[in-house]
mmCIF file of the N, C-alpha and C atoms, coordinates in Angstrom:
data_MODEL
# 
_entry.id   MODEL 
# 
loop_
_atom_site.group_PDB 
_atom_site.id 
_atom_site.type_symbol 
_atom_site.label_atom_id 
_atom_site.label_alt_id 
_atom_site.label_comp_id 
_atom_site.label_asym_id 
_atom_site.label_entity_id 
_atom_site.label_seq_id 
_atom_site.pdbx_PDB_ins_code 
_atom_site.Cartn_x 
_atom_site.Cartn_y 
_atom_site.Cartn_z 
_atom_site.occupancy 
_atom_site.B_iso_or_equiv 
_atom_site.pdbx_formal_charge 
_atom_site.auth_seq_id 
_atom_site.auth_comp_id 
_atom_site.auth_asym_id 
_atom_site.auth_atom_id 
_atom_site.pdbx_PDB_model_num 
ATOM 1   N N  . MET A 1 1  ? 122.563 -63.411 -16.073 1.00 0.00 ? 1  MET A N  1 
ATOM 2   C CA . MET A 1 1  ? 121.391 -62.368 -15.290 1.00 0.00 ? 1  MET A CA 1 
ATOM 3   C C  . MET A 1 1  ? 121.794 -60.967 -16.307 1.00 0.00 ? 1  MET A C  1 
ATOM 4   N N  . THR A 1 2  ? 120.476 -61.036 -16.346 1.00 0.00 ? 2  THR A N  1 
ATOM 5   C CA . THR A 1 2  ? 119.743 -59.218 -17.071 1.00 0.00 ? 2  THR A CA 1 
ATOM 6   C C  . THR A 1 2  ? 120.337 -57.978 -16.166 1.00 0.00 ? 2  THR A C  1 
ATOM 7   N N  . GLN A 1 3  ? 120.649 -57.151 -16.740 1.00 0.00 ? 3  GLN A N  1 
ATOM 8   C CA . GLN A 1 3  ? 121.336 -55.996 -16.225 1.00 0.00 ? 3  GLN A CA 1 
ATOM 9   C C  . GLN A 1 3  ? 120.262 -55.117 -16.037 1.00 0.00 ? 3  GLN A C  1 
ATOM 10  N N  . PHE A 1 4  ? 119.718 -54.515 -15.439 1.00 0.00 ? 4  PHE A N  1 
ATOM 11  C CA . PHE A 1 4  ? 118.671 -53.344 -14.844 1.00 0.00 ? 4  PHE A CA 1 
ATOM 12  C C  . PHE A 1 4  ? 119.385 -52.289 -14.672 1.00 0.00 ? 4  PHE A C  1 
ATOM 13  N N  . ALA A 1 5  ? 118.505 -50.874 -15.104 1.00 0.00 ? 5  ALA A N  1 
ATOM 14  C CA . ALA A 1 5  ? 118.805 -49.622 -14.651 1.00 0.00 ? 5  ALA A CA 1 
ATOM 15  C C  . ALA A 1 5  ? 119.252 -49.613 -12.925 1.00 0.00 ? 5  ALA A C  1 
ATOM 16  N N  . PRO A 1 6  ? 120.103 -48.675 -12.264 1.00 0.00 ? 6  PRO A N  1 
ATOM 17  C CA . PRO A 1 6  ? 119.915 -48.643 -10.785 1.00 0.00 ? 6  PRO A CA 1 
ATOM 18  C C  . PRO A 1 6  ? 118.527 -48.285 -10.437 1.00 0.00 ? 6  PRO A C  1 
ATOM 19  N N  . CYS A 1 7  ? 118.414 -48.691 -8.829  1.00 0.00 ? 7  CYS A N  1 
ATOM 20  C CA . CYS A 1 7  ? 117.423 -48.106 -8.216  1.00 0.00 ? 7  CYS A CA 1 
ATOM 21  C C  . CYS A 1 7  ? 117.154 -46.610 -8.181  1.00 0.00 ? 7  CYS A C  1 
ATOM 22  N N  . PRO A 1 8  ? 116.130 -46.082 -8.205  1.00 0.00 ? 8  PRO A N  1 
ATOM 23  C CA . PRO A 1 8  ? 115.900 -44.506 -8.176  1.00 0.00 ? 8  PRO A CA 1 
ATOM 24  C C  . PRO A 1 8  ? 115.934 -44.379 -6.705  1.00 0.00 ? 8  PRO A C  1 
ATOM 25  N N  . LYS A 1 9  ? 115.823 -44.866 -5.979  1.00 0.00 ? 9  LYS A N  1 
ATOM 26  C CA . LYS A 1 9  ? 115.707 -44.689 -4.101  1.00 0.00 ? 9  LYS A CA 1 
ATOM 27  C C  . LYS A 1 9  ? 117.149 -44.960 -3.979  1.00 0.00 ? 9  LYS A C  1 
ATOM 28  N N  . CYS A 1 10 ? 117.396 -46.112 -3.672  1.00 0.00 ? 10 CYS A N  1 
ATOM 29  C CA . CYS A 1 10 ? 118.956 -46.410 -2.945  1.00 0.00 ? 10 CYS A CA 1 
ATOM 30  C C  . CYS A 1 10 ? 120.230 -46.278 -4.122  1.00 0.00 ? 10 CYS A C  1 
ATOM 31  N N  . ASN A 1 11 ? 119.718 -46.576 -5.542  1.00 0.00 ? 11 ASN A N  1 
ATOM 32  C CA . ASN A 1 11 ? 120.992 -46.856 -6.613  1.00 0.00 ? 11 ASN A CA 1 
ATOM 33  C C  . ASN A 1 11 ? 121.951 -47.937 -6.281  1.00 0.00 ? 11 ASN A C  1 
ATOM 34  N N  . SER A 1 12 ? 121.180 -48.817 -6.007  1.00 0.00 ? 12 SER A N  1 
ATOM 35  C CA . SER A 1 12 ? 121.414 -50.619 -6.057  1.00 0.00 ? 12 SER A CA 1 
ATOM 36  C C  . SER A 1 12 ? 121.578 -51.092 -7.182  1.00 0.00 ? 12 SER A C  1 
ATOM 37  N N  . SER A 1 13 ? 122.446 -51.843 -7.352  1.00 0.00 ? 13 SER A N  1 
ATOM 38  C CA . SER A 1 13 ? 122.111 -52.238 -9.191  1.00 0.00 ? 13 SER A CA 1 
ATOM 39  C C  . SER A 1 13 ? 121.577 -53.811 -8.895  1.00 0.00 ? 13 SER A C  1 
ATOM 40  N N  . THR A 1 14 ? 120.984 -54.164 -7.851  1.00 0.00 ? 14 THR A N  1 
ATOM 41  C CA . THR A 1 14 ? 120.558 -55.536 -7.919  1.00 0.00 ? 14 THR A CA 1 
ATOM 42  C C  . THR A 1 14 ? 118.922 -55.834 -7.941  1.00 0.00 ? 14 THR A C  1 
ATOM 43  N N  . ALA A 1 15 ? 118.146 -56.213 -8.816  1.00 0.00 ? 15 ALA A N  1 
ATOM 44  C CA . ALA A 1 15 ? 116.801 -55.655 -9.319  1.00 0.00 ? 15 ALA A CA 1 
ATOM 45  C C  . ALA A 1 15 ? 116.428 -57.099 -9.654  1.00 0.00 ? 15 ALA A C  1 
ATOM 46  N N  . GLN A 1 16 ? 115.125 -57.485 -9.438  1.00 0.00 ? 16 GLN A N  1 
ATOM 47  C CA . GLN A 1 16 ? 114.968 -58.672 -10.037 1.00 0.00 ? 16 GLN A CA 1 
ATOM 48  C C  . GLN A 1 16 ? 113.518 -57.760 -11.196 1.00 0.00 ? 16 GLN A C  1 
ATOM 49  N N  . GLN A 1 17 ? 113.340 -59.073 -12.226 1.00 0.00 ? 17 GLN A N  1 
ATOM 50  C CA . GLN A 1 17 ? 112.059 -58.752 -13.139 1.00 0.00 ? 17 GLN A CA 1 
ATOM 51  C C  . GLN A 1 17 ? 111.049 -59.527 -12.291 1.00 0.00 ? 17 GLN A C  1 
ATOM 52  N N  . LEU A 1 18 ? 109.743 -58.483 -12.225 1.00 0.00 ? 18 LEU A N  1 
ATOM 53  C CA . LEU A 1 18 ? 108.817 -59.195 -11.965 1.00 0.00 ? 18 LEU A CA 1 
ATOM 54  C C  . LEU A 1 18 ? 108.022 -60.134 -12.761 1.00 0.00 ? 18 LEU A C  1 
ATOM 55  N N  . LYS A 1 19 ? 107.541 -61.019 -12.117 1.00 0.00 ? 19 LYS A N  1 
ATOM 56  C CA . LYS A 1 19 ? 106.644 -62.339 -13.094 1.00 0.00 ? 19 LYS A CA 1 
ATOM 57  C C  . LYS A 1 19 ? 105.330 -62.035 -13.293 1.00 0.00 ? 19 LYS A C  1 
ATOM 58  N N  . PHE A 1 20 ? 104.579 -61.211 -12.137 1.00 0.00 ? 20 PHE A N  1 
ATOM 59  C CA . PHE A 1 20 ? 103.172 -61.125 -11.942 1.00 0.00 ? 20 PHE A CA 1 
ATOM 60  C C  . PHE A 1 20 ? 102.770 -60.262 -11.070 1.00 0.00 ? 20 PHE A C  1 
ATOM 61  N N  . THR A 1 21 ? 101.858 -59.374 -11.542 1.00 0.00 ? 21 THR A N  1 
ATOM 62  C CA . THR A 1 21 ? 101.534 -58.281 -10.417 1.00 0.00 ? 21 THR A CA 1 
ATOM 63  C C  . THR A 1 21 ? 99.761  -58.171 -10.437 1.00 0.00 ? 21 THR A C  1 
ATOM 64  N N  . TRP A 1 22 ? 99.480  -57.280 -9.708  1.00 0.00 ? 22 TRP A N  1 
ATOM 65  C CA . TRP A 1 22 ? 97.690  -57.509 -9.430  1.00 0.00 ? 22 TRP A CA 1 
ATOM 66  C C  . TRP A 1 22 ? 97.062  -56.890 -10.699 1.00 0.00 ? 22 TRP A C  1 
ATOM 67  N N  . TRP A 1 23 ? 97.947  -55.983 -11.377 1.00 0.00 ? 23 TRP A N  1 
ATOM 68  C CA . TRP A 1 23 ? 97.447  -54.715 -12.401 1.00 0.00 ? 23 TRP A CA 1 
ATOM 69  C C  . TRP A 1 23 ? 97.916  -55.219 -13.724 1.00 0.00 ? 23 TRP A C  1 
ATOM 70  N N  . GLY A 1 24 ? 98.365  -56.328 -13.900 1.00 0.00 ? 24 GLY A N  1 
ATOM 71  C CA . GLY A 1 24 ? 99.144  -56.582 -15.304 1.00 0.00 ? 24 GLY A CA 1 
ATOM 72  C C  . GLY A 1 24 ? 99.099  -57.930 -15.632 1.00 0.00 ? 24 GLY A C  1 
ATOM 73  N N  . GLY A 1 25 ? 99.212  -58.657 -14.457 1.00 0.00 ? 25 GLY A N  1 
ATOM 74  C CA . GLY A 1 25 ? 99.122  -60.253 -14.721 1.00 0.00 ? 25 GLY A CA 1 
ATOM 75  C C  . GLY A 1 25 ? 100.435 -60.456 -14.752 1.00 0.00 ? 25 GLY A C  1 
ATOM 76  N N  . ALA A 1 26 ? 100.500 -61.469 -15.706 1.00 0.00 ? 26 ALA A N  1 
ATOM 77  C CA . ALA A 1 26 ? 101.714 -62.165 -16.506 1.00 0.00 ? 26 ALA A CA 1 
ATOM 78  C C  . ALA A 1 26 ? 102.339 -60.887 -17.812 1.00 0.00 ? 26 ALA A C  1 
ATOM 79  N N  . LEU A 1 27 ? 101.417 -60.586 -17.974 1.00 0.00 ? 27 LEU A N  1 
ATOM 80  C CA . LEU A 1 27 ? 101.748 -59.770 -19.238 1.00 0.00 ? 27 LEU A CA 1 
ATOM 81  C C  . LEU A 1 27 ? 102.521 -58.267 -19.007 1.00 0.00 ? 27 LEU A C  1 
ATOM 82  N N  . GLY A 1 28 ? 101.914 -57.283 -18.263 1.00 0.00 ? 28 GLY A N  1 
ATOM 83  C CA . GLY A 1 28 ? 101.665 -55.969 -17.981 1.00 0.00 ? 28 GLY A CA 1 
ATOM 84  C C  . GLY A 1 28 ? 103.170 -55.939 -17.304 1.00 0.00 ? 28 GLY A C  1 
ATOM 85  N N  . PRO A 1 29 ? 103.939 -56.477 -16.656 1.00 0.00 ? 29 PRO A N  1 
ATOM 86  C CA . PRO A 1 29 ? 105.470 -56.203 -16.149 1.00 0.00 ? 29 PRO A CA 1 
ATOM 87  C C  . PRO A 1 29 ? 106.495 -56.366 -17.117 1.00 0.00 ? 29 PRO A C  1 
ATOM 88  N N  . LYS A 1 30 ? 106.214 -57.772 -17.851 1.00 0.00 ? 30 LYS A N  1 
ATOM 89  C CA . LYS A 1 30 ? 106.802 -57.947 -19.176 1.00 0.00 ? 30 LYS A CA 1 
ATOM 90  C C  . LYS A 1 30 ? 107.033 -56.470 -20.045 1.00 0.00 ? 30 LYS A C  1 
ATOM 91  N N  . LEU A 1 31 ? 105.661 -56.138 -20.387 1.00 0.00 ? 31 LEU A N  1 
ATOM 92  C CA . LEU A 1 31 ? 105.968 -54.839 -21.629 1.00 0.00 ? 31 LEU A CA 1 
ATOM 93  C C  . LEU A 1 31 ? 106.864 -53.726 -20.800 1.00 0.00 ? 31 LEU A C  1 
ATOM 94  N N  . LEU A 1 32 ? 106.290 -53.501 -19.685 1.00 0.00 ? 32 LEU A N  1 
ATOM 95  C CA . LEU A 1 32 ? 106.829 -52.089 -18.878 1.00 0.00 ? 32 LEU A CA 1 
ATOM 96  C C  . LEU A 1 32 ? 108.040 -52.381 -18.342 1.00 0.00 ? 32 LEU A C  1 
ATOM 97  N N  . SER A 1 33 ? 108.844 -53.750 -18.373 1.00 0.00 ? 33 SER A N  1 
ATOM 98  C CA . SER A 1 33 ? 110.050 -54.026 -17.824 1.00 0.00 ? 33 SER A CA 1 
ATOM 99  C C  . SER A 1 33 ? 110.106 -53.622 -16.288 1.00 0.00 ? 33 SER A C  1 
ATOM 100 N N  . HIS A 1 34 ? 109.032 -53.768 -15.497 1.00 0.00 ? 34 HIS A N  1 
ATOM 101 C CA . HIS A 1 34 ? 108.525 -53.626 -14.335 1.00 0.00 ? 34 HIS A CA 1 
ATOM 102 C C  . HIS A 1 34 ? 109.736 -54.313 -13.395 1.00 0.00 ? 34 HIS A C  1 
ATOM 103 N N  . VAL A 1 35 ? 110.530 -54.054 -12.751 1.00 0.00 ? 35 VAL A N  1 
ATOM 104 C CA . VAL A 1 35 ? 111.266 -54.925 -11.763 1.00 0.00 ? 35 VAL A CA 1 
ATOM 105 C C  . VAL A 1 35 ? 111.102 -54.237 -10.537 1.00 0.00 ? 35 VAL A C  1 
ATOM 106 N N  . LYS A 1 36 ? 111.914 -55.251 -9.597  1.00 0.00 ? 36 LYS A N  1 
ATOM 107 C CA . LYS A 1 36 ? 111.985 -54.719 -7.811  1.00 0.00 ? 36 LYS A CA 1 
ATOM 108 C C  . LYS A 1 36 ? 113.387 -54.799 -7.169  1.00 0.00 ? 36 LYS A C  1 
ATOM 109 N N  . CYS A 1 37 ? 113.330 -53.662 -6.993  1.00 0.00 ? 37 CYS A N  1 
ATOM 110 C CA . CYS A 1 37 ? 115.149 -53.588 -6.167  1.00 0.00 ? 37 CYS A CA 1 
ATOM 111 C C  . CYS A 1 37 ? 115.113 -54.346 -4.982  1.00 0.00 ? 37 CYS A C  1 
ATOM 112 N N  . GLU A 1 38 ? 116.222 -55.355 -4.738  1.00 0.00 ? 38 GLU A N  1 
ATOM 113 C CA . GLU A 1 38 ? 116.147 -56.547 -3.781  1.00 0.00 ? 38 GLU A CA 1 
ATOM 114 C C  . GLU A 1 38 ? 116.526 -56.250 -2.870  1.00 0.00 ? 38 GLU A C  1 
ATOM 115 N N  . THR A 1 39 ? 117.170 -54.785 -2.665  1.00 0.00 ? 39 THR A N  1 
ATOM 116 C CA . THR A 1 39 ? 118.073 -54.100 -1.224  1.00 0.00 ? 39 THR A CA 1 
ATOM 117 C C  . THR A 1 39 ? 116.745 -53.143 -0.829  1.00 0.00 ? 39 THR A C  1 
ATOM 118 N N  . CYS A 1 40 ? 116.058 -52.145 -1.256  1.00 0.00 ? 40 CYS A N  1 
ATOM 119 C CA . CYS A 1 40 ? 114.771 -51.498 -0.735  1.00 0.00 ? 40 CYS A CA 1 
ATOM 120 C C  . CYS A 1 40 ? 113.512 -51.752 -1.171  1.00 0.00 ? 40 CYS A C  1 
ATOM 121 N N  . GLY A 1 41 ? 113.745 -52.303 -1.822  1.00 0.00 ? 41 GLY A N  1 
ATOM 122 C CA . GLY A 1 41 ? 111.790 -53.026 -2.555  1.00 0.00 ? 41 GLY A CA 1 
ATOM 123 C C  . GLY A 1 41 ? 111.245 -52.337 -3.266  1.00 0.00 ? 41 GLY A C  1 
ATOM 124 N N  . ALA A 1 42 ? 111.728 -51.201 -3.684  1.00 0.00 ? 42 ALA A N  1 
ATOM 125 C CA . ALA A 1 42 ? 111.486 -50.268 -4.628  1.00 0.00 ? 42 ALA A CA 1 
ATOM 126 C C  . ALA A 1 42 ? 110.953 -50.639 -6.067  1.00 0.00 ? 42 ALA A C  1 
ATOM 127 N N  . LYS A 1 43 ? 109.535 -50.820 -7.035  1.00 0.00 ? 43 LYS A N  1 
ATOM 128 C CA . LYS A 1 43 ? 109.621 -51.031 -7.713  1.00 0.00 ? 43 LYS A CA 1 
ATOM 129 C C  . LYS A 1 43 ? 109.716 -49.944 -9.109  1.00 0.00 ? 43 LYS A C  1 
ATOM 130 N N  . TYR A 1 44 ? 110.282 -50.210 -10.384 1.00 0.00 ? 44 TYR A N  1 
ATOM 131 C CA . TYR A 1 44 ? 110.638 -49.230 -11.252 1.00 0.00 ? 44 TYR A CA 1 
ATOM 132 C C  . TYR A 1 44 ? 110.814 -49.766 -12.586 1.00 0.00 ? 44 TYR A C  1 
ATOM 133 N N  . ASN A 1 45 ? 110.640 -49.199 -13.498 1.00 0.00 ? 45 ASN A N  1 
ATOM 134 C CA . ASN A 1 45 ? 111.040 -49.431 -15.126 1.00 0.00 ? 45 ASN A CA 1 
ATOM 135 C C  . ASN A 1 45 ? 112.469 -50.019 -15.051 1.00 0.00 ? 45 ASN A C  1 
ATOM 136 N N  . GLY A 1 46 ? 112.742 -51.078 -15.452 1.00 0.00 ? 46 GLY A N  1 
ATOM 137 C CA . GLY A 1 46 ? 114.080 -51.896 -15.587 1.00 0.00 ? 46 GLY A CA 1 
ATOM 138 C C  . GLY A 1 46 ? 115.134 -51.282 -16.401 1.00 0.00 ? 46 GLY A C  1 
ATOM 139 N N  . LYS A 1 47 ? 114.238 -50.705 -17.563 1.00 0.00 ? 47 LYS A N  1 
ATOM 140 C CA . LYS A 1 47 ? 115.137 -50.099 -18.926 1.00 0.00 ? 47 LYS A CA 1 
ATOM 141 C C  . LYS A 1 47 ? 115.746 -48.620 -18.392 1.00 0.00 ? 47 LYS A C  1 
ATOM 142 N N  . THR A 1 48 ? 115.019 -47.557 -18.036 1.00 0.00 ? 48 THR A N  1 
ATOM 143 C CA . THR A 1 48 ? 114.893 -46.406 -17.800 1.00 0.00 ? 48 THR A CA 1 
ATOM 144 C C  . THR A 1 48 ? 115.201 -45.910 -16.031 1.00 0.00 ? 48 THR A C  1 
ATOM 145 N N  . GLY A 1 49 ? 115.033 -46.824 -15.605 1.00 0.00 ? 49 GLY A N  1 
ATOM 146 C CA . GLY A 1 49 ? 115.448 -46.499 -14.021 1.00 0.00 ? 49 GLY A CA 1 
ATOM 147 C C  . GLY A 1 49 ? 113.790 -45.869 -13.550 1.00 0.00 ? 49 GLY A C  1 
ATOM 148 N N  . GLN A 1 50 ? 113.211 -45.209 -13.958 1.00 0.00 ? 50 GLN A N  1 
ATOM 149 C CA . GLN A 1 50 ? 112.355 -43.950 -13.783 1.00 0.00 ? 50 GLN A CA 1 
ATOM 150 C C  . GLN A 1 50 ? 110.814 -44.965 -13.007 1.00 0.00 ? 50 GLN A C  1 
ATOM 151 N N  . ASP A 1 51 ? 110.137 -43.935 -12.766 1.00 0.00 ? 51 ASP A N  1 
ATOM 152 C CA . ASP A 1 51 ? 108.666 -44.658 -11.897 1.00 0.00 ? 51 ASP A CA 1 
ATOM 153 C C  . ASP A 1 51 ? 107.806 -44.998 -13.455 1.00 0.00 ? 51 ASP A C  1 
ATOM 154 N N  . ASN A 1 52 ? 107.069 -46.250 -12.875 1.00 0.00 ? 52 ASN A N  1 
ATOM 155 C CA . ASN A 1 52 ? 105.946 -46.824 -13.660 1.00 0.00 ? 52 ASN A CA 1 
ATOM 156 C C  . ASN A 1 52 ? 104.815 -46.496 -14.128 1.00 0.00 ? 52 ASN A C  1 
ATOM 157 N N  . THR A 1 53 ? 104.568 -45.910 -12.787 1.00 0.00 ? 53 THR A N  1 
ATOM 158 C CA . THR A 1 53 ? 103.029 -45.258 -12.441 1.00 0.00 ? 53 THR A CA 1 
ATOM 159 C C  . THR A 1 53 ? 102.222 -44.952 -13.698 1.00 0.00 ? 53 THR A C  1 
ATOM 160 N N  . THR A 1 54 ? 102.482 -43.828 -14.263 1.00 0.00 ? 54 THR A N  1 
ATOM 161 C CA . THR A 1 54 ? 101.782 -43.416 -15.600 1.00 0.00 ? 54 THR A CA 1 
ATOM 162 C C  . THR A 1 54 ? 101.698 -43.933 -16.363 1.00 0.00 ? 54 THR A C  1 
ATOM 163 N N  . LYS A 1 55 ? 102.851 -44.947 -16.669 1.00 0.00 ? 55 LYS A N  1 
ATOM 164 C CA . LYS A 1 55 ? 102.689 -46.516 -18.016 1.00 0.00 ? 55 LYS A CA 1 
ATOM 165 C C  . LYS A 1 55 ? 101.639 -47.399 -17.146 1.00 0.00 ? 55 LYS A C  1 
ATOM 166 N N  . ILE A 1 56 ? 101.328 -47.237 -16.210 1.00 0.00 ? 56 ILE A N  1 
ATOM 167 C CA . ILE A 1 56 ? 100.431 -48.525 -15.501 1.00 0.00 ? 56 ILE A CA 1 
ATOM 168 C C  . ILE A 1 56 ? 99.713  -48.311 -15.485 1.00 0.00 ? 56 ILE A C  1 
ATOM 169 N N  . VAL A 1 57 ? 99.160  -46.672 -15.203 1.00 0.00 ? 57 VAL A N  1 
ATOM 170 C CA . VAL A 1 57 ? 97.674  -46.420 -15.470 1.00 0.00 ? 57 VAL A CA 1 
ATOM 171 C C  . VAL A 1 57 ? 97.127  -46.494 -16.954 1.00 0.00 ? 57 VAL A C  1 
ATOM 172 N N  . ILE A 1 58 ? 98.135  -46.166 -17.820 1.00 0.00 ? 58 ILE A N  1 
ATOM 173 C CA . ILE A 1 58 ? 97.709  -46.035 -19.238 1.00 0.00 ? 58 ILE A CA 1 
ATOM 174 C C  . ILE A 1 58 ? 97.373  -47.786 -19.610 1.00 0.00 ? 58 ILE A C  1 
ATOM 175 N N  . TYR A 1 59 ? 98.054  -48.466 -19.340 1.00 0.00 ? 59 TYR A N  1 
ATOM 176 C CA . TYR A 1 59 ? 97.943  -49.578 -19.818 1.00 0.00 ? 59 TYR A CA 1 
ATOM 177 C C  . TYR A 1 59 ? 96.609  -50.297 -19.361 1.00 0.00 ? 59 TYR A C  1 
ATOM 178 N N  . SER A 1 60 ? 96.129  -49.726 -18.063 1.00 0.00 ? 60 SER A N  1 
ATOM 179 C CA . SER A 1 60 ? 95.104  -50.420 -17.257 1.00 0.00 ? 60 SER A CA 1 
ATOM 180 C C  . SER A 1 60 ? 93.859  -49.891 -17.888 1.00 0.00 ? 60 SER A C  1 
ATOM 181 N N  . ALA A 1 61 ? 94.001  -48.695 -18.235 1.00 0.00 ? 61 ALA A N  1 
ATOM 182 C CA . ALA A 1 61 ? 92.907  -47.965 -18.808 1.00 0.00 ? 61 ALA A CA 1 
ATOM 183 C C  . ALA A 1 61 ? 92.694  -48.464 -20.341 1.00 0.00 ? 61 ALA A C  1 
ATOM 184 N N  . VAL A 1 62 ? 93.459  -48.810 -21.139 1.00 0.00 ? 62 VAL A N  1 
ATOM 185 C CA . VAL A 1 62 ? 93.771  -49.273 -22.204 1.00 0.00 ? 62 VAL A CA 1 
ATOM 186 C C  . VAL A 1 62 ? 93.163  -50.893 -22.245 1.00 0.00 ? 62 VAL A C  1 
ATOM 187 N N  . VAL A 1 63 ? 93.660  -51.488 -21.241 1.00 0.00 ? 63 VAL A N  1 
ATOM 188 C CA . VAL A 1 63 ? 92.919  -53.003 -21.477 1.00 0.00 ? 63 VAL A CA 1 
ATOM 189 C C  . VAL A 1 63 ? 91.658  -53.094 -20.463 1.00 0.00 ? 63 VAL A C  1 
ATOM 190 N N  . GLY A 1 64 ? 90.987  -51.918 -19.886 1.00 0.00 ? 64 GLY A N  1 
ATOM 191 C CA . GLY A 1 64 ? 89.502  -51.750 -19.463 1.00 0.00 ? 64 GLY A CA 1 
ATOM 192 C C  . GLY A 1 64 ? 88.971  -51.127 -20.868 1.00 0.00 ? 64 GLY A C  1 
ATOM 193 N N  . LEU A 1 65 ? 89.355  -50.022 -21.410 1.00 0.00 ? 65 LEU A N  1 
ATOM 194 C CA . LEU A 1 65 ? 88.562  -49.955 -22.644 1.00 0.00 ? 65 LEU A CA 1 
ATOM 195 C C  . LEU A 1 65 ? 88.102  -51.233 -23.333 1.00 0.00 ? 65 LEU A C  1 
ATOM 196 N N  . ILE A 1 66 ? 88.946  -52.180 -23.479 1.00 0.00 ? 66 ILE A N  1 
ATOM 197 C CA . ILE A 1 66 ? 89.057  -53.076 -24.397 1.00 0.00 ? 66 ILE A CA 1 
ATOM 198 C C  . ILE A 1 66 ? 88.174  -54.171 -24.104 1.00 0.00 ? 66 ILE A C  1 
ATOM 199 N N  . SER A 1 67 ? 88.320  -54.378 -23.024 1.00 0.00 ? 67 SER A N  1 
ATOM 200 C CA . SER A 1 67 ? 87.765  -54.963 -22.110 1.00 0.00 ? 67 SER A CA 1 
ATOM 201 C C  . SER A 1 67 ? 85.810  -55.189 -22.094 1.00 0.00 ? 67 SER A C  1 
ATOM 202 N N  . PHE A 1 68 ? 85.838  -53.950 -22.185 1.00 0.00 ? 68 PHE A N  1 
ATOM 203 C CA . PHE A 1 68 ? 84.532  -53.208 -22.162 1.00 0.00 ? 68 PHE A CA 1 
ATOM 204 C C  . PHE A 1 68 ? 83.559  -53.070 -23.125 1.00 0.00 ? 68 PHE A C  1 
ATOM 205 N N  . VAL A 1 69 ? 84.330  -52.439 -24.403 1.00 0.00 ? 69 VAL A N  1 
ATOM 206 C CA . VAL A 1 69 ? 84.009  -52.848 -25.895 1.00 0.00 ? 69 VAL A CA 1 
ATOM 207 C C  . VAL A 1 69 ? 83.740  -54.370 -26.074 1.00 0.00 ? 69 VAL A C  1 
ATOM 208 N N  . LEU A 1 70 ? 84.870  -54.985 -25.882 1.00 0.00 ? 70 LEU A N  1 
ATOM 209 C CA . LEU A 1 70 ? 84.207  -56.521 -25.861 1.00 0.00 ? 70 LEU A CA 1 
ATOM 210 C C  . LEU A 1 70 ? 83.219  -57.082 -25.581 1.00 0.00 ? 70 LEU A C  1 
ATOM 211 N N  . PHE A 1 71 ? 82.678  -56.599 -24.044 1.00 0.00 ? 71 PHE A N  1 
ATOM 212 C CA . PHE A 1 71 ? 81.810  -57.019 -23.246 1.00 0.00 ? 71 PHE A CA 1 
ATOM 213 C C  . PHE A 1 71 ? 80.537  -56.863 -24.408 1.00 0.00 ? 71 PHE A C  1 
ATOM 214 N N  . PHE A 1 72 ? 80.273  -55.582 -24.048 1.00 0.00 ? 72 PHE A N  1 
ATOM 215 C CA . PHE A 1 72 ? 79.623  -54.850 -24.640 1.00 0.00 ? 72 PHE A CA 1 
ATOM 216 C C  . PHE A 1 72 ? 79.078  -55.518 -26.591 1.00 0.00 ? 72 PHE A C  1 
ATOM 217 N N  . ALA A 1 73 ? 80.072  -55.611 -27.217 1.00 0.00 ? 73 ALA A N  1 
ATOM 218 C CA . ALA A 1 73 ? 79.706  -56.258 -28.276 1.00 0.00 ? 73 ALA A CA 1 
ATOM 219 C C  . ALA A 1 73 ? 79.487  -57.558 -28.189 1.00 0.00 ? 73 ALA A C  1 
ATOM 220 N N  . ILE A 1 74 ? 80.100  -58.255 -27.594 1.00 0.00 ? 74 ILE A N  1 
ATOM 221 C CA . ILE A 1 74 ? 79.469  -59.877 -27.314 1.00 0.00 ? 74 ILE A CA 1 
ATOM 222 C C  . ILE A 1 74 ? 78.001  -59.817 -27.114 1.00 0.00 ? 74 ILE A C  1 
ATOM 223 N N  . ALA A 1 75 ? 77.352  -58.916 -25.942 1.00 0.00 ? 75 ALA A N  1 
ATOM 224 C CA . ALA A 1 75 ? 76.182  -58.643 -25.225 1.00 0.00 ? 75 ALA A CA 1 
ATOM 225 C C  . ALA A 1 75 ? 75.101  -58.255 -26.119 1.00 0.00 ? 75 ALA A C  1 
ATOM 226 N N  . PHE A 1 76 ? 75.826  -57.056 -26.937 1.00 0.00 ? 76 PHE A N  1 
ATOM 227 C CA . PHE A 1 76 ? 75.046  -57.193 -28.538 1.00 0.00 ? 76 PHE A CA 1 
ATOM 228 C C  . PHE A 1 76 ? 74.724  -57.972 -29.548 1.00 0.00 ? 76 PHE A C  1 
ATOM 229 N N  . ALA A 1 77 ? 75.693  -59.114 -29.431 1.00 0.00 ? 77 ALA A N  1 
ATOM 230 C CA . ALA A 1 77 ? 75.461  -60.023 -30.489 1.00 0.00 ? 77 ALA A CA 1 
ATOM 231 C C  . ALA A 1 77 ? 74.861  -60.716 -30.209 1.00 0.00 ? 77 ALA A C  1 
ATOM 232 N N  . PHE A 1 78 ? 74.948  -61.128 -28.810 1.00 0.00 ? 78 PHE A N  1 
ATOM 233 C CA . PHE A 1 78 ? 74.139  -62.626 -28.382 1.00 0.00 ? 78 PHE A CA 1 
ATOM 234 C C  . PHE A 1 78 ? 72.469  -61.897 -28.242 1.00 0.00 ? 78 PHE A C  1 
ATOM 235 N N  . ALA A 1 79 ? 72.332  -60.428 -28.536 1.00 0.00 ? 79 ALA A N  1 
ATOM 236 C CA . ALA A 1 79 ? 71.194  -59.682 -27.821 1.00 0.00 ? 79 ALA A CA 1 
ATOM 237 C C  . ALA A 1 79 ? 70.044  -60.190 -28.737 1.00 0.00 ? 79 ALA A C  1 
ATOM 238 N N  . PHE A 1 80 ? 70.669  -60.108 -30.203 1.00 0.00 ? 80 PHE A N  1 
ATOM 239 C CA . PHE A 1 80 ? 69.991  -59.823 -31.216 1.00 0.00 ? 80 PHE A CA 1 
ATOM 240 C C  . PHE A 1 80 ? 70.102  -61.336 -32.166 1.00 0.00 ? 80 PHE A C  1 
ATOM 241 N N  . ARG A 1 81 ? 70.181  -62.739 -31.330 1.00 0.00 ? 81 ARG A N  1 
ATOM 242 C CA . ARG A 1 81 ? 70.134  -63.838 -31.866 1.00 0.00 ? 81 ARG A CA 1 
ATOM 243 C C  . ARG A 1 81 ? 69.160  -64.510 -32.375 1.00 0.00 ? 81 ARG A C  1 
# 
């Protein structure tokens, strides 16, 4: 079993790696070591024990920007076919 940092809310050492989230699908939680405390339900970074909110916002912005650029690059390519 993988050992994670203690929960920042209840200090419990029992946490479970999240496999899927609405903001990151299956990849985001793995990249950010996003875990959920089995005692209180808090979600946090399993490596540092800190909140992941800032990293989640940055991750979402980068994925959104890449999607935006790809969409318009493909649309531009099809417009001049």
